[in-house]
PDBQT receptor file of N, H, CA, C and O in Angstrom, charges set to zero:
ATOM      1  N   MET A   1      83.535 -24.816  58.500  1.00  0.00    +0.000 N 
ATOM      2  CA  MET A   1      84.431 -23.947  57.713  1.00  0.00    +0.000 C 
ATOM      3  C   MET A   1      84.015 -22.853  57.888  1.00  0.00    +0.000 C 
ATOM      4  O   MET A   1      82.804 -22.633  57.918  1.00  0.00    +0.000 OA
ATOM      5  N   TRP A   2      84.897 -21.940  58.039  1.00  0.00    +0.000 N 
ATOM      6  H   TRP A   2      85.881 -22.119  58.014  1.00  0.00    +0.000 HD
ATOM      7  CA  TRP A   2      84.474 -20.237  57.846  1.00  0.00    +0.000 C 
ATOM      8  C   TRP A   2      84.898 -19.741  56.524  1.00  0.00    +0.000 C 
ATOM      9  O   TRP A   2      85.756 -20.090  55.713  1.00  0.00    +0.000 OA
ATOM     10  N   LEU A   3      83.776 -18.563  56.593  1.00  0.00    +0.000 N 
ATOM     11  H   LEU A   3      83.079 -18.279  57.251  1.00  0.00    +0.000 HD
ATOM     12  CA  LEU A   3      84.092 -17.875  55.739  1.00  0.00    +0.000 C 
ATOM     13  C   LEU A   3      83.884 -16.472  56.020  1.00  0.00    +0.000 C 
ATOM     14  O   LEU A   3      83.342 -16.177  57.086  1.00  0.00    +0.000 OA
ATOM     15  N   ARG A   4      84.267 -15.493  55.148  1.00  0.00    +0.000 N 
ATOM     16  H   ARG A   4      84.707 -15.733  54.283  1.00  0.00    +0.000 HD
ATOM     17  CA  ARG A   4      84.166 -14.248  55.534  1.00  0.00    +0.000 C 
ATOM     18  C   ARG A   4      82.808 -13.657  55.205  1.00  0.00    +0.000 C 
ATOM     19  O   ARG A   4      82.168 -14.291  54.366  1.00  0.00    +0.000 OA
ATOM     20  N   ALA A   5      82.362 -12.792  55.598  1.00  0.00    +0.000 N 
ATOM     21  H   ALA A   5      82.882 -12.277  56.279  1.00  0.00    +0.000 HD
ATOM     22  CA  ALA A   5      81.023 -12.458  55.192  1.00  0.00    +0.000 C 
ATOM     23  C   ALA A   5      81.084 -11.364  53.885  1.00  0.00    +0.000 C 
ATOM     24  O   ALA A   5      82.166 -10.935  53.484  1.00  0.00    +0.000 OA
ATOM     25  N   VAL A   6      80.301 -11.125  53.516  1.00  0.00    +0.000 N 
ATOM     26  H   VAL A   6      79.422 -11.474  53.842  1.00  0.00    +0.000 HD
ATOM     27  CA  VAL A   6      80.427 -10.569  52.354  1.00  0.00    +0.000 C 
ATOM     28  C   VAL A   6      79.361  -9.130  52.157  1.00  0.00    +0.000 C 
ATOM     29  O   VAL A   6      79.048  -8.527  51.131  1.00  0.00    +0.000 OA
ATOM     30  N   SER A   7      79.082  -8.960  53.216  1.00  0.00    +0.000 N 
ATOM     31  H   SER A   7      79.336  -9.450  54.050  1.00  0.00    +0.000 HD
ATOM     32  CA  SER A   7      78.231  -7.829  53.541  1.00  0.00    +0.000 C 
ATOM     33  C   SER A   7      79.123  -6.528  53.698  1.00  0.00    +0.000 C 
ATOM     34  O   SER A   7      78.591  -5.418  53.679  1.00  0.00    +0.000 OA
ATOM     35  N   GLY A   8      80.485  -6.686  53.853  1.00  0.00    +0.000 N 
ATOM     36  H   GLY A   8      80.918  -7.587  53.868  1.00  0.00    +0.000 HD
ATOM     37  CA  GLY A   8      80.922  -5.719  54.007  1.00  0.00    +0.000 C 
ATOM     38  C   GLY A   8      81.837  -5.599  55.456  1.00  0.00    +0.000 C 
ATOM     39  O   GLY A   8      82.644  -4.716  55.745  1.00  0.00    +0.000 OA
ATOM     40  N   SER A   9      81.381  -6.932  56.359  1.00  0.00    +0.000 N 
ATOM     41  H   SER A   9      80.725  -7.649  56.125  1.00  0.00    +0.000 HD
ATOM     42  CA  SER A   9      82.053  -6.753  57.588  1.00  0.00    +0.000 C 
ATOM     43  C   SER A   9      83.513  -7.894  57.264  1.00  0.00    +0.000 C 
ATOM     44  O   SER A   9      83.577  -8.985  56.698  1.00  0.00    +0.000 OA
ATOM     45  N   ASP A  10      84.431  -7.122  57.850  1.00  0.00    +0.000 N 
ATOM     46  H   ASP A  10      84.379  -6.236  58.310  1.00  0.00    +0.000 HD
ATOM     47  CA  ASP A  10      85.318  -8.503  58.037  1.00  0.00    +0.000 C 
ATOM     48  C   ASP A  10      85.006  -9.563  58.565  1.00  0.00    +0.000 C 
ATOM     49  O   ASP A  10      85.649 -10.524  58.142  1.00  0.00    +0.000 OA
ATOM     50  N   ARG A  11      84.002  -9.854  59.606  1.00  0.00    +0.000 N 
ATOM     51  H   ARG A  11      83.480  -9.074  59.950  1.00  0.00    +0.000 HD
ATOM     52  CA  ARG A  11      83.842 -11.011  60.654  1.00  0.00    +0.000 C 
ATOM     53  C   ARG A  11      83.566 -11.984  60.026  1.00  0.00    +0.000 C 
ATOM     54  O   ARG A  11      82.689 -11.879  59.168  1.00  0.00    +0.000 OA
ATOM     55  N   PRO A  12      84.150 -13.115  60.221  1.00  0.00    +0.000 N 
ATOM     56  CA  PRO A  12      83.886 -14.477  59.659  1.00  0.00    +0.000 C 
ATOM     57  C   PRO A  12      83.023 -15.148  60.225  1.00  0.00    +0.000 C 
ATOM     58  O   PRO A  12      82.859 -15.012  61.437  1.00  0.00    +0.000 OA
ATOM     59  N   PHE A  13      82.087 -16.240  59.318  1.00  0.00    +0.000 N 
ATOM     60  H   PHE A  13      82.221 -16.351  58.333  1.00  0.00    +0.000 HD
ATOM     61  CA  PHE A  13      81.331 -16.705  60.073  1.00  0.00    +0.000 C 
ATOM     62  C   PHE A  13      81.303 -18.276  59.588  1.00  0.00    +0.000 C 
ATOM     63  O   PHE A  13      81.654 -18.611  58.456  1.00  0.00    +0.000 OA
ATOM     64  N   GLU A  14      80.823 -19.229  60.626  1.00  0.00    +0.000 N 
ATOM     65  H   GLU A  14      80.538 -18.957  61.546  1.00  0.00    +0.000 HD
ATOM     66  CA  GLU A  14      80.956 -20.623  60.230  1.00  0.00    +0.000 C 
ATOM     67  C   GLU A  14      79.769 -21.628  59.719  1.00  0.00    +0.000 C 
ATOM     68  O   GLU A  14      78.819 -21.704  60.498  1.00  0.00    +0.000 OA
ATOM     69  N   PHE A  15      79.689 -22.357  58.605  1.00  0.00    +0.000 N 
ATOM     70  H   PHE A  15      80.461 -22.295  57.972  1.00  0.00    +0.000 HD
ATOM     71  CA  PHE A  15      78.577 -23.331  58.113  1.00  0.00    +0.000 C 
ATOM     72  C   PHE A  15      78.719 -24.260  59.258  1.00  0.00    +0.000 C 
ATOM     73  O   PHE A  15      79.766 -24.887  59.416  1.00  0.00    +0.000 OA
ATOM     74  N   THR A  16      77.695 -24.377  60.075  1.00  0.00    +0.000 N 
ATOM     75  H   THR A  16      76.844 -23.867  59.946  1.00  0.00    +0.000 HD
ATOM     76  CA  THR A  16      77.559 -25.349  61.213  1.00  0.00    +0.000 C 
ATOM     77  C   THR A  16      76.549 -26.807  60.633  1.00  0.00    +0.000 C 
ATOM     78  O   THR A  16      76.296 -27.853  61.232  1.00  0.00    +0.000 OA
ATOM     79  N   ARG A  17      76.168 -26.377  59.342  1.00  0.00    +0.000 N 
ATOM     80  H   ARG A  17      76.373 -25.528  58.855  1.00  0.00    +0.000 HD
ATOM     81  CA  ARG A  17      75.124 -27.532  58.459  1.00  0.00    +0.000 C 
ATOM     82  C   ARG A  17      74.949 -27.117  57.243  1.00  0.00    +0.000 C 
ATOM     83  O   ARG A  17      74.557 -26.013  56.867  1.00  0.00    +0.000 OA
ATOM     84  N   LEU A  18      75.290 -28.151  56.555  1.00  0.00    +0.000 N 
ATOM     85  H   LEU A  18      75.609 -29.049  56.861  1.00  0.00    +0.000 HD
ATOM     86  CA  LEU A  18      74.589 -27.869  55.148  1.00  0.00    +0.000 C 
ATOM     87  C   LEU A  18      73.875 -29.139  54.716  1.00  0.00    +0.000 C 
ATOM     88  O   LEU A  18      74.455 -30.219  54.828  1.00  0.00    +0.000 OA
ATOM     89  N   ILE A  19      72.600 -29.057  54.211  1.00  0.00    +0.000 N 
ATOM     90  H   ILE A  19      72.129 -28.180  54.120  1.00  0.00    +0.000 HD
ATOM     91  CA  ILE A  19      72.246 -29.973  53.979  1.00  0.00    +0.000 C 
ATOM     92  C   ILE A  19      71.528 -29.728  52.406  1.00  0.00    +0.000 C 
ATOM     93  O   ILE A  19      70.821 -28.740  52.203  1.00  0.00    +0.000 OA
ATOM     94  N   GLU A  20      71.789 -30.698  51.394  1.00  0.00    +0.000 N 
ATOM     95  H   GLU A  20      72.362 -31.500  51.560  1.00  0.00    +0.000 HD
ATOM     96  CA  GLU A  20      71.210 -30.647  50.126  1.00  0.00    +0.000 C 
ATOM     97  C   GLU A  20      70.035 -31.791  49.690  1.00  0.00    +0.000 C 
ATOM     98  O   GLU A  20      70.185 -33.009  49.777  1.00  0.00    +0.000 OA
ATOM     99  N   SER A  21      69.026 -31.203  49.278  1.00  0.00    +0.000 N 
ATOM    100  H   SER A  21      68.904 -30.213  49.207  1.00  0.00    +0.000 HD
ATOM    101  CA  SER A  21      67.574 -31.789  49.058  1.00  0.00    +0.000 C 
ATOM    102  C   SER A  21      67.179 -31.736  47.556  1.00  0.00    +0.000 C 
ATOM    103  O   SER A  21      66.730 -30.609  47.345  1.00  0.00    +0.000 OA
ATOM    104  N   GLY A  22      67.164 -32.340  46.648  1.00  0.00    +0.000 N 
ATOM    105  H   GLY A  22      67.528 -33.255  46.819  1.00  0.00    +0.000 HD
ATOM    106  CA  GLY A  22      66.552 -32.011  45.682  1.00  0.00    +0.000 C 
ATOM    107  C   GLY A  22      66.743 -30.596  44.875  1.00  0.00    +0.000 C 
ATOM    108  O   GLY A  22      67.485 -30.524  43.895  1.00  0.00    +0.000 OA
ATOM    109  N   ASP A  23      66.268 -29.879  45.201  1.00  0.00    +0.000 N 
ATOM    110  H   ASP A  23      65.666 -29.937  45.997  1.00  0.00    +0.000 HD
ATOM    111  CA  ASP A  23      66.684 -28.337  44.524  1.00  0.00    +0.000 C 
ATOM    112  C   ASP A  23      66.388 -27.143  45.720  1.00  0.00    +0.000 C 
ATOM    113  O   ASP A  23      66.046 -25.970  45.568  1.00  0.00    +0.000 OA
ATOM    114  N   GLU A  24      66.647 -27.889  46.921  1.00  0.00    +0.000 N 
ATOM    115  H   GLU A  24      66.924 -28.842  47.044  1.00  0.00    +0.000 HD
ATOM    116  CA  GLU A  24      66.683 -27.265  48.216  1.00  0.00    +0.000 C 
ATOM    117  C   GLU A  24      68.059 -26.931  48.499  1.00  0.00    +0.000 C 
ATOM    118  O   GLU A  24      68.817 -27.083  47.542  1.00  0.00    +0.000 OA
ATOM    119  N   VAL A  25      68.545 -26.535  49.520  1.00  0.00    +0.000 N 
ATOM    120  H   VAL A  25      67.929 -26.411  50.298  1.00  0.00    +0.000 HD
ATOM    121  CA  VAL A  25      69.891 -26.889  50.333  1.00  0.00    +0.000 C 
ATOM    122  C   VAL A  25      69.067 -25.418  51.569  1.00  0.00    +0.000 C 
ATOM    123  O   VAL A  25      68.359 -24.412  51.614  1.00  0.00    +0.000 OA
ATOM    124  N   VAL A  26      70.099 -26.624  52.525  1.00  0.00    +0.000 N 
ATOM    125  H   VAL A  26      70.674 -27.441  52.488  1.00  0.00    +0.000 HD
ATOM    126  CA  VAL A  26      69.140 -25.368  54.112  1.00  0.00    +0.000 C 
ATOM    127  C   VAL A  26      70.716 -25.439  54.807  1.00  0.00    +0.000 C 
ATOM    128  O   VAL A  26      71.148 -26.537  55.157  1.00  0.00    +0.000 OA
ATOM    129  N   VAL A  27      71.353 -24.480  54.942  1.00  0.00    +0.000 N 
ATOM    130  H   VAL A  27      71.002 -23.588  54.658  1.00  0.00    +0.000 HD
ATOM    131  CA  VAL A  27      72.431 -23.851  55.646  1.00  0.00    +0.000 C 
ATOM    132  C   VAL A  27      71.920 -23.311  56.864  1.00  0.00    +0.000 C 
ATOM    133  O   VAL A  27      70.988 -22.526  57.039  1.00  0.00    +0.000 OA
ATOM    134  N   THR A  28      72.810 -23.953  57.803  1.00  0.00    +0.000 N 
ATOM    135  H   THR A  28      73.567 -24.590  57.660  1.00  0.00    +0.000 HD
ATOM    136  CA  THR A  28      73.197 -23.280  58.945  1.00  0.00    +0.000 C 
ATOM    137  C   THR A  28      74.329 -22.244  59.285  1.00  0.00    +0.000 C 
ATOM    138  O   THR A  28      75.325 -22.766  58.784  1.00  0.00    +0.000 OA
ATOM    139  N   TYR A  29      74.708 -21.098  59.843  1.00  0.00    +0.000 N 
ATOM    140  H   TYR A  29      73.899 -20.674  60.250  1.00  0.00    +0.000 HD
ATOM    141  CA  TYR A  29      75.722 -20.612  59.909  1.00  0.00    +0.000 C 
ATOM    142  C   TYR A  29      75.715 -20.001  61.591  1.00  0.00    +0.000 C 
ATOM    143  O   TYR A  29      74.823 -19.924  62.435  1.00  0.00    +0.000 OA
ATOM    144  N   GLU A  30      77.043 -19.659  61.586  1.00  0.00    +0.000 N 
ATOM    145  H   GLU A  30      77.768 -19.722  60.900  1.00  0.00    +0.000 HD
ATOM    146  CA  GLU A  30      77.474 -18.622  63.166  1.00  0.00    +0.000 C 
ATOM    147  C   GLU A  30      78.160 -17.838  63.175  1.00  0.00    +0.000 C 
ATOM    148  O   GLU A  30      79.311 -18.239  63.006  1.00  0.00    +0.000 OA
ATOM    149  N   ALA A  31      78.033 -16.465  63.336  1.00  0.00    +0.000 N 
ATOM    150  H   ALA A  31      77.098 -16.140  63.473  1.00  0.00    +0.000 HD
ATOM    151  CA  ALA A  31      78.582 -15.232  63.308  1.00  0.00    +0.000 C 
ATOM    152  C   ALA A  31      78.690 -14.866  64.470  1.00  0.00    +0.000 C 
ATOM    153  O   ALA A  31      77.944 -15.185  65.397  1.00  0.00    +0.000 OA
ATOM    154  N   THR A  32      80.017 -13.877  64.533  1.00  0.00    +0.000 N 
ATOM    155  H   THR A  32      80.623 -13.618  63.781  1.00  0.00    +0.000 HD
ATOM    156  CA  THR A  32      79.981 -12.510  65.549  1.00  0.00    +0.000 C 
ATOM    157  C   THR A  32      79.405 -11.425  65.268  1.00  0.00    +0.000 C 
ATOM    158  O   THR A  32      79.438 -11.284  64.045  1.00  0.00    +0.000 OA
ATOM    159  N   ARG A  33      78.838 -10.493  65.819  1.00  0.00    +0.000 N 
ATOM    160  H   ARG A  33      78.812 -10.607  66.812  1.00  0.00    +0.000 HD
ATOM    161  CA  ARG A  33      78.169  -8.900  65.683  1.00  0.00    +0.000 C 
ATOM    162  C   ARG A  33      79.358  -8.033  65.974  1.00  0.00    +0.000 C 
ATOM    163  O   ARG A  33      80.209  -8.518  66.719  1.00  0.00    +0.000 OA
ATOM    164  N   PRO A  34      79.527  -6.958  65.555  1.00  0.00    +0.000 N 
ATOM    165  CA  PRO A  34      80.173  -6.002  65.909  1.00  0.00    +0.000 C 
ATOM    166  C   PRO A  34      80.685  -5.914  67.294  1.00  0.00    +0.000 C 
ATOM    167  O   PRO A  34      81.805  -5.614  67.706  1.00  0.00    +0.000 OA
ATOM    168  N   GLY A  35      79.744  -6.202  67.832  1.00  0.00    +0.000 N 
ATOM    169  H   GLY A  35      78.834  -6.446  67.498  1.00  0.00    +0.000 HD
ATOM    170  CA  GLY A  35      79.761  -5.920  69.549  1.00  0.00    +0.000 C 
ATOM    171  C   GLY A  35      79.999  -7.018  70.384  1.00  0.00    +0.000 C 
ATOM    172  O   GLY A  35      79.911  -7.031  71.611  1.00  0.00    +0.000 OA
ATOM    173  N   GLY A  36      80.415  -8.267  69.372  1.00  0.00    +0.000 N 
ATOM    174  H   GLY A  36      80.486  -8.256  68.374  1.00  0.00    +0.000 HD
ATOM    175  CA  GLY A  36      81.191  -9.519  69.998  1.00  0.00    +0.000 C 
ATOM    176  C   GLY A  36      80.399 -10.711  70.393  1.00  0.00    +0.000 C 
ATOM    177  O   GLY A  36      80.940 -11.769  70.713  1.00  0.00    +0.000 OA
ATOM    178  N   SER A  37      79.111 -10.532  70.367  1.00  0.00    +0.000 N 
ATOM    179  H   SER A  37      78.672  -9.672  70.106  1.00  0.00    +0.000 HD
ATOM    180  CA  SER A  37      78.052 -11.230  70.870  1.00  0.00    +0.000 C 
ATOM    181  C   SER A  37      77.632 -11.871  69.135  1.00  0.00    +0.000 C 
ATOM    182  O   SER A  37      77.611 -11.291  68.049  1.00  0.00    +0.000 OA
ATOM    183  N   ARG A  38      77.235 -13.824  69.673  1.00  0.00    +0.000 N 
ATOM    184  H   ARG A  38      77.253 -14.295  70.555  1.00  0.00    +0.000 HD
ATOM    185  CA  ARG A  38      77.633 -14.720  68.252  1.00  0.00    +0.000 C 
ATOM    186  C   ARG A  38      75.502 -15.092  68.652  1.00  0.00    +0.000 C 
ATOM    187  O   ARG A  38      74.749 -15.255  69.612  1.00  0.00    +0.000 OA
ATOM    188  N   PHE A  39      75.473 -15.047  67.350  1.00  0.00    +0.000 N 
ATOM    189  H   PHE A  39      76.085 -14.915  66.570  1.00  0.00    +0.000 HD
ATOM    190  CA  PHE A  39      74.319 -15.717  66.834  1.00  0.00    +0.000 C 
ATOM    191  C   PHE A  39      74.646 -16.888  65.929  1.00  0.00    +0.000 C 
ATOM    192  O   PHE A  39      75.768 -17.244  65.571  1.00  0.00    +0.000 OA
ATOM    193  N   ARG A  40      73.355 -17.481  65.588  1.00  0.00    +0.000 N 
ATOM    194  H   ARG A  40      72.443 -17.191  65.879  1.00  0.00    +0.000 HD
ATOM    195  CA  ARG A  40      73.130 -18.483  64.674  1.00  0.00    +0.000 C 
ATOM    196  C   ARG A  40      71.706 -18.101  63.835  1.00  0.00    +0.000 C 
ATOM    197  O   ARG A  40      70.662 -17.538  64.164  1.00  0.00    +0.000 OA
ATOM    198  N   ASN A  41      72.172 -18.651  62.685  1.00  0.00    +0.000 N 
ATOM    199  H   ASN A  41      73.021 -19.108  62.419  1.00  0.00    +0.000 HD
ATOM    200  CA  ASN A  41      70.606 -18.137  61.456  1.00  0.00    +0.000 C 
ATOM    201  C   ASN A  41      70.829 -19.271  60.247  1.00  0.00    +0.000 C 
ATOM    202  O   ASN A  41      71.870 -19.496  59.629  1.00  0.00    +0.000 OA
ATOM    203  N   THR A  42      69.200 -20.073  60.069  1.00  0.00    +0.000 N 
ATOM    204  H   THR A  42      68.355 -19.890  60.571  1.00  0.00    +0.000 HD
ATOM    205  CA  THR A  42      69.291 -20.686  59.333  1.00  0.00    +0.000 C 
ATOM    206  C   THR A  42      68.663 -20.242  57.635  1.00  0.00    +0.000 C 
ATOM    207  O   THR A  42      67.910 -19.276  57.518  1.00  0.00    +0.000 OA
ATOM    208  N   GLU A  43      69.000 -20.905  56.665  1.00  0.00    +0.000 N 
ATOM    209  H   GLU A  43      69.612 -21.690  56.761  1.00  0.00    +0.000 HD
ATOM    210  CA  GLU A  43      68.632 -20.326  55.685  1.00  0.00    +0.000 C 
ATOM    211  C   GLU A  43      68.350 -21.784  54.960  1.00  0.00    +0.000 C 
ATOM    212  O   GLU A  43      68.891 -22.882  55.090  1.00  0.00    +0.000 OA
ATOM    213  N   VAL A  44      66.805 -21.107  53.792  1.00  0.00    +0.000 N 
ATOM    214  H   VAL A  44      66.365 -20.215  53.686  1.00  0.00    +0.000 HD
ATOM    215  CA  VAL A  44      67.127 -22.312  53.140  1.00  0.00    +0.000 C 
ATOM    216  C   VAL A  44      66.567 -21.901  51.655  1.00  0.00    +0.000 C 
ATOM    217  O   VAL A  44      65.556 -21.228  51.457  1.00  0.00    +0.000 OA
ATOM    218  N   LEU A  45      67.630 -22.570  50.426  1.00  0.00    +0.000 N 
ATOM    219  H   LEU A  45      68.451 -23.118  50.587  1.00  0.00    +0.000 HD
ATOM    220  CA  LEU A  45      67.823 -21.572  49.593  1.00  0.00    +0.000 C 
ATOM    221  C   LEU A  45      67.169 -22.589  48.375  1.00  0.00    +0.000 C 
ATOM    222  O   LEU A  45      67.594 -23.743  48.330  1.00  0.00    +0.000 OA
ATOM    223  N   THR A  46      65.949 -22.071  47.219  1.00  0.00    +0.000 N 
ATOM    224  H   THR A  46      65.603 -21.133  47.256  1.00  0.00    +0.000 HD
ATOM    225  CA  THR A  46      65.324 -22.940  46.433  1.00  0.00    +0.000 C 
ATOM    226  C   THR A  46      66.401 -22.324  45.557  1.00  0.00    +0.000 C 
ATOM    227  O   THR A  46      66.842 -21.175  45.584  1.00  0.00    +0.000 OA
ATOM    228  N   PHE A  47      66.851 -23.746  44.470  1.00  0.00    +0.000 N 
ATOM    229  H   PHE A  47      66.493 -24.679  44.449  1.00  0.00    +0.000 HD
ATOM    230  CA  PHE A  47      67.358 -23.029  43.213  1.00  0.00    +0.000 C 
ATOM    231  C   PHE A  47      66.812 -23.624  41.587  1.00  0.00    +0.000 C 
ATOM    232  O   PHE A  47      66.088 -24.581  41.314  1.00  0.00    +0.000 OA
ATOM    233  N   SER A  48      67.191 -23.063  41.090  1.00  0.00    +0.000 N 
ATOM    234  H   SER A  48      67.779 -22.285  41.312  1.00  0.00    +0.000 HD
ATOM    235  CA  SER A  48      66.593 -23.666  39.804  1.00  0.00    +0.000 C 
ATOM    236  C   SER A  48      67.871 -23.302  38.806  1.00  0.00    +0.000 C 
ATOM    237  O   SER A  48      68.381 -22.206  38.573  1.00  0.00    +0.000 OA
ATOM    238  N   GLY A  49      68.252 -24.842  38.219  1.00  0.00    +0.000 N 
ATOM    239  H   GLY A  49      67.837 -25.732  38.408  1.00  0.00    +0.000 HD
ATOM    240  CA  GLY A  49      69.844 -24.690  37.979  1.00  0.00    +0.000 C 
ATOM    241  C   GLY A  49      70.722 -24.491  38.853  1.00  0.00    +0.000 C 
ATOM    242  O   GLY A  49      71.178 -25.228  39.727  1.00  0.00    +0.000 OA
ATOM    243  N   ASP A  50      71.077 -22.754  38.377  1.00  0.00    +0.000 N 
ATOM    244  H   ASP A  50      70.707 -22.155  37.667  1.00  0.00    +0.000 HD
ATOM    245  CA  ASP A  50      72.294 -22.790  39.143  1.00  0.00    +0.000 C 
ATOM    246  C   ASP A  50      72.075 -21.090  39.800  1.00  0.00    +0.000 C 
ATOM    247  O   ASP A  50      72.905 -20.397  40.388  1.00  0.00    +0.000 OA
ATOM    248  N   GLN A  51      70.964 -20.845  39.520  1.00  0.00    +0.000 N 
ATOM    249  H   GLN A  51      70.289 -21.408  39.042  1.00  0.00    +0.000 HD
ATOM    250  CA  GLN A  51      70.181 -19.788  40.295  1.00  0.00    +0.000 C 
ATOM    251  C   GLN A  51      69.263 -19.918  41.730  1.00  0.00    +0.000 C 
ATOM    252  O   GLN A  51      68.314 -20.677  41.930  1.00  0.00    +0.000 OA
ATOM    253  N   ILE A  52      69.840 -18.966  42.619  1.00  0.00    +0.000 N 
ATOM    254  H   ILE A  52      70.611 -18.350  42.457  1.00  0.00    +0.000 HD
ATOM    255  CA  ILE A  52      68.871 -19.280  43.421  1.00  0.00    +0.000 C 
ATOM    256  C   ILE A  52      67.135 -18.452  43.251  1.00  0.00    +0.000 C 
ATOM    257  O   ILE A  52      66.889 -17.401  42.660  1.00  0.00    +0.000 OA
ATOM    258  N   ARG A  53      66.189 -19.337  43.968  1.00  0.00    +0.000 N 
ATOM    259  H   ARG A  53      66.389 -20.192  44.448  1.00  0.00    +0.000 HD
ATOM    260  CA  ARG A  53      64.730 -18.588  43.320  1.00  0.00    +0.000 C 
ATOM    261  C   ARG A  53      64.480 -18.431  44.466  1.00  0.00    +0.000 C 
ATOM    262  O   ARG A  53      64.550 -17.224  44.698  1.00  0.00    +0.000 OA
ATOM    263  N   ARG A  54      64.201 -19.028  45.409  1.00  0.00    +0.000 N 
ATOM    264  H   ARG A  54      64.145 -20.009  45.220  1.00  0.00    +0.000 HD
ATOM    265  CA  ARG A  54      63.518 -18.838  47.024  1.00  0.00    +0.000 C 
ATOM    266  C   ARG A  54      64.585 -18.699  47.604  1.00  0.00    +0.000 C 
ATOM    267  O   ARG A  54      65.587 -19.368  47.354  1.00  0.00    +0.000 OA
ATOM    268  N   GLN A  55      64.466 -17.343  48.907  1.00  0.00    +0.000 N 
ATOM    269  H   GLN A  55      63.652 -16.800  49.111  1.00  0.00    +0.000 HD
ATOM    270  CA  GLN A  55      65.568 -17.836  49.816  1.00  0.00    +0.000 C 
ATOM    271  C   GLN A  55      64.446 -17.520  51.220  1.00  0.00    +0.000 C 
ATOM    272  O   GLN A  55      63.959 -16.394  51.316  1.00  0.00    +0.000 OA
ATOM    273  N   GLU A  56      64.129 -18.520  52.184  1.00  0.00    +0.000 N 
ATOM    274  H   GLU A  56      64.525 -19.435  52.107  1.00  0.00    +0.000 HD
ATOM    275  CA  GLU A  56      63.602 -18.214  53.372  1.00  0.00    +0.000 C 
ATOM    276  C   GLU A  56      65.002 -18.607  54.297  1.00  0.00    +0.000 C 
ATOM    277  O   GLU A  56      65.798 -19.546  54.277  1.00  0.00    +0.000 OA
ATOM    278  N   VAL A  57      64.829 -17.180  55.232  1.00  0.00    +0.000 N 
ATOM    279  H   VAL A  57      64.183 -16.417  55.248  1.00  0.00    +0.000 HD
ATOM    280  CA  VAL A  57      66.114 -16.598  56.402  1.00  0.00    +0.000 C 
ATOM    281  C   VAL A  57      65.690 -17.058  57.719  1.00  0.00    +0.000 C 
ATOM    282  O   VAL A  57      66.008 -15.968  58.195  1.00  0.00    +0.000 OA
ATOM    283  N   TYR A  58      65.261 -17.689  58.725  1.00  0.00    +0.000 N 
ATOM    284  H   TYR A  58      65.003 -18.575  58.339  1.00  0.00    +0.000 HD
ATOM    285  CA  TYR A  58      65.229 -17.814  60.160  1.00  0.00    +0.000 C 
ATOM    286  C   TYR A  58      66.240 -17.444  60.752  1.00  0.00    +0.000 C 
ATOM    287  O   TYR A  58      67.231 -18.172  60.773  1.00  0.00    +0.000 OA
ATOM    288  N   PHE A  59      66.220 -15.933  61.520  1.00  0.00    +0.000 N 
ATOM    289  H   PHE A  59      65.414 -15.341  61.503  1.00  0.00    +0.000 HD
ATOM    290  CA  PHE A  59      66.904 -15.298  62.305  1.00  0.00    +0.000 C 
ATOM    291  C   PHE A  59      66.885 -15.995  63.804  1.00  0.00    +0.000 C 
ATOM    292  O   PHE A  59      66.095 -16.891  64.099  1.00  0.00    +0.000 OA
ATOM    293  N   GLY A  60      67.940 -15.413  64.767  1.00  0.00    +0.000 N 
ATOM    294  H   GLY A  60      68.582 -14.685  64.527  1.00  0.00    +0.000 HD
ATOM    295  CA  GLY A  60      67.174 -15.645  65.916  1.00  0.00    +0.000 C 
ATOM    296  C   GLY A  60      67.877 -16.285  67.310  1.00  0.00    +0.000 C 
ATOM    297  O   GLY A  60      67.560 -15.948  68.450  1.00  0.00    +0.000 OA
ATOM    298  N   TRP A  61      69.009 -17.388  66.924  1.00  0.00    +0.000 N 
ATOM    299  H   TRP A  61      69.266 -17.662  65.997  1.00  0.00    +0.000 HD
ATOM    300  CA  TRP A  61      69.435 -18.007  67.993  1.00  0.00    +0.000 C 
ATOM    301  C   TRP A  61      71.073 -17.148  68.396  1.00  0.00    +0.000 C 
ATOM    302  O   TRP A  61      72.167 -16.962  67.864  1.00  0.00    +0.000 OA
ATOM    303  N   ASN A  62      70.299 -16.797  69.767  1.00  0.00    +0.000 N 
ATOM    304  H   ASN A  62      69.410 -16.948  70.199  1.00  0.00    +0.000 HD
ATOM    305  CA  ASN A  62      71.591 -15.858  70.497  1.00  0.00    +0.000 C 
ATOM    306  C   ASN A  62      72.693 -16.770  71.138  1.00  0.00    +0.000 C 
ATOM    307  O   ASN A  62      72.296 -17.284  72.184  1.00  0.00    +0.000 OA
ATOM    308  N   LEU A  63      74.070 -17.131  70.758  1.00  0.00    +0.000 N 
ATOM    309  H   LEU A  63      74.393 -16.713  69.908  1.00  0.00    +0.000 HD
ATOM    310  CA  LEU A  63      74.929 -18.249  71.084  1.00  0.00    +0.000 C 
ATOM    311  C   LEU A  63      75.479 -17.438  72.804  1.00  0.00    +0.000 C 
ATOM    312  O   LEU A  63      75.974 -18.203  73.632  1.00  0.00    +0.000 OA
ATOM    313  N   ASP A  64      75.329 -15.941  73.164  1.00  0.00    +0.000 N 
ATOM    314  H   ASP A  64      74.926 -15.319  72.492  1.00  0.00    +0.000 HD
ATOM    315  CA  ASP A  64      76.015 -15.680  74.633  1.00  0.00    +0.000 C 
ATOM    316  C   ASP A  64      74.930 -16.143  75.734  1.00  0.00    +0.000 C 
ATOM    317  O   ASP A  64      75.191 -16.053  76.934  1.00  0.00    +0.000 OA
TER     318      ASP A  64
């Protein structure tokens, strides 16, 4: 699934993993930096109802 980044960039990112377990969601996505190199990040989101209560972000896989 490709989505547009919401940080003001017009570069899309792709979800490669989306796992729901209880009140947590694990998402891995790939994107392209403005210079053209690609990267992959993973986030663990903890929800309370429909609101995010905690966000863990794991940076750093370069794909090039």
